N, C-alpha and C positions, 0 to 999 in steps of 0.2 A: 623525561619518560614519554610524554605525549608525542614528541617529534620522533622518538625512536620507534614507537608503536606505529606511527604513520608510515614510516619507511618499510615496516613489515606488512603493510596492507591493512592495518586496523584503523578505523575511524572512530573517534571518541565523541559521544553525545553527552553534554552536560545538562543536568536538571536545574531549573530555577523557577521561581514564581514571583508575581508582583505584589505579594502581601508580606509585610515586614513586621515581625514581633519586636518588642522592646529589647529583646536580648540580641537582636541582630547587630552586627558591627557597624552597619551603615544606617541604622534606624535614626539616630539623632541627626545625621547629616541631611537625610531626605526630609525630615520634619522641619528642621530649621530653614532649609532652602525653600520650603513651601511646595514641595513636589508631591504632596499627598492630597487626597480628596477630603474636603471638609463638609460639614453640614451648614445649615443656615445660621447656626450660632457660632460658627468658626471652630467647632470641635470636630474630632474624628468620629465618623459614624460607628466605627467598630474599634475594638481594642487594638487590632492590628492596623498598621498604616497601609492604606491602599494607594498604590502608585497611580499618579494621574497622567495618563498618556495623551490627554488633550492639551497638555502643557508642553510646548515645543522645547523649552529650555530643559525641562525634565527628561524629555525623550533624548535629547542630545547627550545629557549626562549619563543616562541609562545605556545608550549605545556605546559610549566610551568604555564603560565597564565590560560590556559584552565583547567589544573589539579586542580588548586586552587578552581575553580568553581565546578568541579565534586566532589571534596572532601567535599563540603558543602551539597551534596546530590542531585545535579542536575542530571537528568536522561539522558539527551541528549543535544547536541549542534546543533543548526540550522546553517548549513554551507552554508550561503547565498552568492549569486553572485559567482565570480570566472571566469566568461566568458569574462572579460574585460582586461585580461593581455595584455599589449601593444605590438603590433607587432614591433614597433621601439625601444623597450627596449633592454638593455643589462643586462644579468642576471648573478648571481654569478657562474652559471655553465660554464660561458664563451661563452654561445651561445646567439643568438639573439631571438627576439620574433617569428621569422619565425619557429623556432624549439620549443620554450618554450610555445607559446600561447596555443596550445592544451594540452600540458602536465600540464599546470597550475592547472586545476580542479582536475586532478588525484593526483598530489602532495598534493593539498589542502585537498581533501577527505581523503587521507592516513594519513596526519598529525593528523587530528582530530579523525579519527577512531582508530588509534594506541594508542593515549593517553587515549581515552575513554576506550579501552579494558584494558589498563594497570591499570587504576584507578578503574573501575567498574566491570571488567570482561566481559563486553559487548562492541561490536564495533558499535552499531547503531548510525547513524548520520541522519540529515535531510538536504540533499544536493540539491542544485538547478542545478549546472553544473556537467558535467561528460565528460569523454572521455573513449576510449578503456582501460579496466582494472578497471574502477570505479565500476563495478559490484561486486568487492571484498569488497566494503565499502558501504553497503546499509544503508539508503535507499535514494531515490531521489524523488522529487515531481515536478509537471508540471509547476511551475512558475506562473506568474501573469495573469490569464485569465480574460477576460471581463465577465460581468454579463449578458450574453445573451444565448439563446438557441444554436446559432451557435457556440459560444465559448465552450459550454458544449460538443457539438458534436466534435469539433476540439480537445478538451482535450482528448477524448477517442481515436481518431485517433493517437494522439501523444503517448498515453500510449501503444497502440498496436505496434506502430513502436519501441518504447523503449524496449518493451519485446522481440521483434524479433531481437534486437541488443545484446541480451545476458543478460538482467537484469531481475532478478527474482521478485524484489519488486519495487513498485511504488505507489505514492499517488498524490493527487491533491487537490486544494482548493474547497471544496463543496460550491456551490453558486457563484463561481467566486471570483475575488480578488478586483478589482479596486474601486468598490462602494458597498454600502449596497445592498444585494441581494433582488430582488423582492421575495415575500413570495412563490409564486407558483414555481418559478425557484429553490429557495433554497430547497423546499420540495422535488422536483424531483431529484435535484443534490445530496442532502444528501443521498438518497437511493442508488444512483450510488456510492458515496464516501464510504458508509458503505460496499458495495460489491466490494471493492478493497482490495489489500493485507493490506494496512494501511489506516487509515482514518484521515482526517484533515479538521477541520472547521476553516478557517483562512481567513482574508481579512478585508476590511473596515467594521467597526462596523455599526449596531450590528450583532452579530452571536449567542448570547444567545437565546434559543428558547422562553424564557419568555418575551423577548423584542418584540415579534411579537403578540402572542395571547395565551390564555389558551388552545385553541384547538390545536395550533401548538406544545405546550409543550407535549400534549398527542401523537400527530403524531411523534414528535421527539423521544419520549421515546419508542414508538412501533417499530420504525425503528432500534434504537440502540439495543433494546432487541433482535431483529432478529439477528443482528450481534453477540451479546454475546452468544446466543444459538448456533450459528454456529462456535464458536471459536475452538472447537476440529477439525472440518472439515478444517477450515482455517489454523490452526497450522499444521495439518497433511499434507495438500497440500504444505505448506511452506517448511516443512522438505523435502518432496519429490522433490519439485521444486529446492531447493538449491542444493540437491545432484546431480540432473540431469543437472543443468544449464538451466532449463526451466523457462519461465515466469509464474507467477501465473495468470496474466491477459493475456489470449491467444486469438489471432485471430482464427476464427473458423477453418481455413484450417490447423492450427497447429494440431488439433485433428482429422480433417477429410480431409487429403490431397488428397484423391481420389475423393472427391466430388467437381465438378467444381464450383457450386454456392457458396460454402463456401469461395472460393478465392475472391469473389466479395463483401463480406459483411464487412463493416467498421463501422457499428453502433450497433453491438452486440459483445459479447465476451464470452469465456469460463472462468469461475473463477475456476481454478484448472481443474481437469479432468472430473468432473461430474455435474457441474452446468453451465447452459447457462443463460446469463444475457442480457436483452434488456432494456436499460434505456428509459425513456420517454423524448423526445427532444421537446415537445410542451405541451401546457396545456391540451390536450386531455388525457383521461384515457384509451385509447385503441390505439394499433398500429399494423402494419403489422410486423410479426416476421418470419424470415426464420429458419426452423428447419432442421438440417442435417439428413441424413438417420437414421432410428431407431424410437423407440417410446419415447415420452417425457411427463413428468408429471409436471403439474404446482405446484411449491413449496408452493404457498399460498392456492390455491383452491383444488388441487388434480385432476383437469381435465386432461385427457389424449389426446395427439395429435400425429398424425403420421408424421414422418419426411420425408425429401426429398421434402418438399413443403412449401408454404407460408401459414400463418394463421393470421387472424385478432384476436388478443387476448386482452381481457379486463383485466385490472389490478384489484387487490383486494385492501385491506386497505392501504397497503404500495405501493406508486406510482412507481412501477417498476415491470417488468415481469421477473420472475426467473423460470426456468424449470430444472428438474433433469432428467438425462438419465434414461430410464427404466433399472431396475436391479441394480440401484445404492444404496449403503448403505451410508448414511450421518451421521457421528457421531456428536452429539450435547450435550450441557451441560445445566444445569439450569442457569437462569439469575443471575449475580453477580454484585456487586458494582464496581469491577475493576478486571482485569485479574488475579491479585494475589489472589483473593478470589474464583476463579473457583474451584469447587469440582471435581477434576479429578478421584476421586474414584467412582463416579456415572455418567455413560455415557449412554445417550440414542442413540440407533441405529435406525434411521428413514429409513425404507425400502421403496423405490419408485419402485413399481413393478406392472405391469398391466397384467401379464400372469402366475404368480405362479411359475416362474423358480427361481433357485438359484441366489442370488444377492451378489455383492461384493463391497468393499470399502477399504479405507486406514485409519489407526489410528496411530497417533504418541503419545507416552507418553511424559510428560513434560521433561524427560531426553533426548528426541530425538530419542528413539528407534521406528522404523517404522514397523508396522505390516499390513499384509493383512487380511481383515475380510471377512468371507463368511457366509452368513445365508441361510438357506434352509427352505422350508415350512414343517410344522408339523401340519397336520390337518388344522384348520383355523388360526393357529398362525405361527410364525417364530421362529427358534432357531439358535443359534450360533453354527456352525459346530465344531469349535475348539476355545478354549479360549486362545488367545495369552498372556493375562495377568495372566493366571494361578491362577485365583481367587482373584487377587488383586483389580479388578474393578468390581463393581456391574453394570451389563449390563441390560438395559431395552430396549426391542425391540418393535417398533410400526411400523405401515405402513401408507402410504399416497397415496391413490388413490380413485377415484370414478368411477362409470360406465359412 
């Protein structure tokens, strides 16, 4: 079944964790082999057996189990938990939990990422815990948030802090985790989740849009299609961010360090270098948005706003406010059923420009080559100043602005 789904474009992520109850089928094996953390009396610190990733023999065994799943066609492993390594434990490294507690998620992330790369050629994981160095093993998500507006806002603050800690990629549970999400909250949080480096609809059921209403199915589709059209932009910014060690989801002051107000904003962010995102943290369809210096153009409506000030902005069909920098070139693609079906030979360059000056952007090919794009006005149209793909891509140039 897994291989059949893979051929259809579905990639399966499997959940696991490194704590084993006595009812687990492999509990006796890992205990007898000495693969678990002990205390100074040789006992287990907790009732559960805590896997010891400081033991290379144990890591090899664990990776063998994960490899068997990946070879079935599984796309990624959810590397859950990892933050509960016992402080009072003694580890195979010979050190106590005082040293190993914070290292535990790093060792855990590395073990799964390494075997994933060995089997699939990719090192992506979905990890909950991290420590310094875990940015080498993307990606991580924000854990089990409540299903409330305040938790949604707190999730963004956490993501901004995470990015400033050196992590390029991050995700979160759209709608919150612990209960079934209220429809309006899910609607707004979904748009926020889709405008993050990676998107995740996970938590207490239901999460399927058709379980809510036919109207929400259309709203869900509209928002997801926005993300799919933005895939060339997201991928290009991902390549650039990974090379620079920058976060894709950025606090405003990251891009505008000389602007004092940008240092005070914690409920908006830059998605890459050219898109400013302001999620809706209440049921209202309008909110105050601070725009850093420069001109900004609404991604949905095309309306232009002057920066260095606050604006009350009305959202459009998709319940989130997204603005592009003036003179930004945003590469987009046609909607596809999955990322493997995106046509990278036909790319639209959406020019956001309110003054007719040359505009610039980034484009990364699927192989990871990163190009700078520059378009310039030619009469009432725009033209690509130089073709970085040398004819391999069919470029379509359009513009988004209104008076």
